[in-house]
Phi, psi and omega in degrees: 000143184228137169232156184199160169229191178301319185259331189247150171217136183226132176242128182242137173256117181294341173282096184100351182060037189267149167274112178272331175199139172229126179233152175224121179052046178067012174255124178290130179259306177236144184214188177243136192222143167277106186285156182294339178273007175094355180266163174260134183236133172213161189290133184211167176276148170244102183212135004268013183218158180241140178060232184264010181302139171076004182291314185284313186278320188251357179067026182280144177286164177305129181067017168092197193255350195250346190284347178243009181275165177266111182276160179243143174285131178259313178202161179199149172227176178302336184236011180211149182210137175234129179231159183218159178208139179243126180279164178252133178292149176236175178298324183272320179245087193272058179216144172257121182246138171254126182246132181234129175250132176242124178245129181226134177246125175214236173291335178223165174271129179239135182228110182242137178236134176239129179247119181246130178275110185275316180192161179113203184272157169301137184219155173287141180224128172237169179210134175221150172256109179276081183277131173260100182277137180284130179226074184296339176257014183089166182253000177294131184092359178300135180243140171238112183054049175073001180257130177291121184248019181302317181295321178296322178297322183277351183233018181056054181270180175212163180208166175280153176251143171274174174298315175246133185228136177258118175251121182240110174267167178301336185250343186198160181232148182221148170257123184241122180252134183239150170231120180080330178288114186257344184228170173216136172263143183235138191190157162212162183283158181207164171235138179278120179248173180300324182267008180124196183280140171246124190257153163291135182244349184275357174207162165217155181256118169244110196245101176297136181221143181303313178200130181189139354278166172090357182281313183298125182098346177284166181301323181295337185273353187282128177244128183256162179306134181089348179269161178212150174228152178231150176214150183210156174227139169236145183234130177232131179283132179267121182272000000 
């Protein structure tokens, strides 16, 4: 599915509710990549858990329940799209969650997610956006709020996010505004070689997350029946 404006274009795959491509003024912002480790990568949600959270106690898969599901279109216009997905409760993770993604294109790209607890037991809920940022000139020298984060990208690091964040890649700069997302994980794929790691250089992942590490399972992460939480990111290209 595709929506667009004069400056922005967004393509969504309902299989996984993924962003397959986001462009601004003919510059690719987020994309889909053949990773050096042999996997295919595109931007997706991590809900109700991020990374390995909840695997042992709740039986949750890596990065949660929604990134491989078949999403449904709820509404759409030429420049906005809303899609939804409902999870199934299990014996270990006994809650049914409805997840809704809203994508809006205007002067900036806005991505809002709402998680509603429909029925079942109170459960911990986290949310992350696993964004695959395009880096056609490589990601070495990438700055987040004036700090070089190249080492964090190469070592699976993380950092705190401000309300307004400046991301500067070698080829382009963006202003990123967050609501509820307090942290970011930084990463790219690699292969272990005899002389060390060989990295994918055409993308890097800067992944906003509500809280990580240590958030999932904390009192703040518990969502009860009838409750809902929302989180959002907006991206503006800096000229």
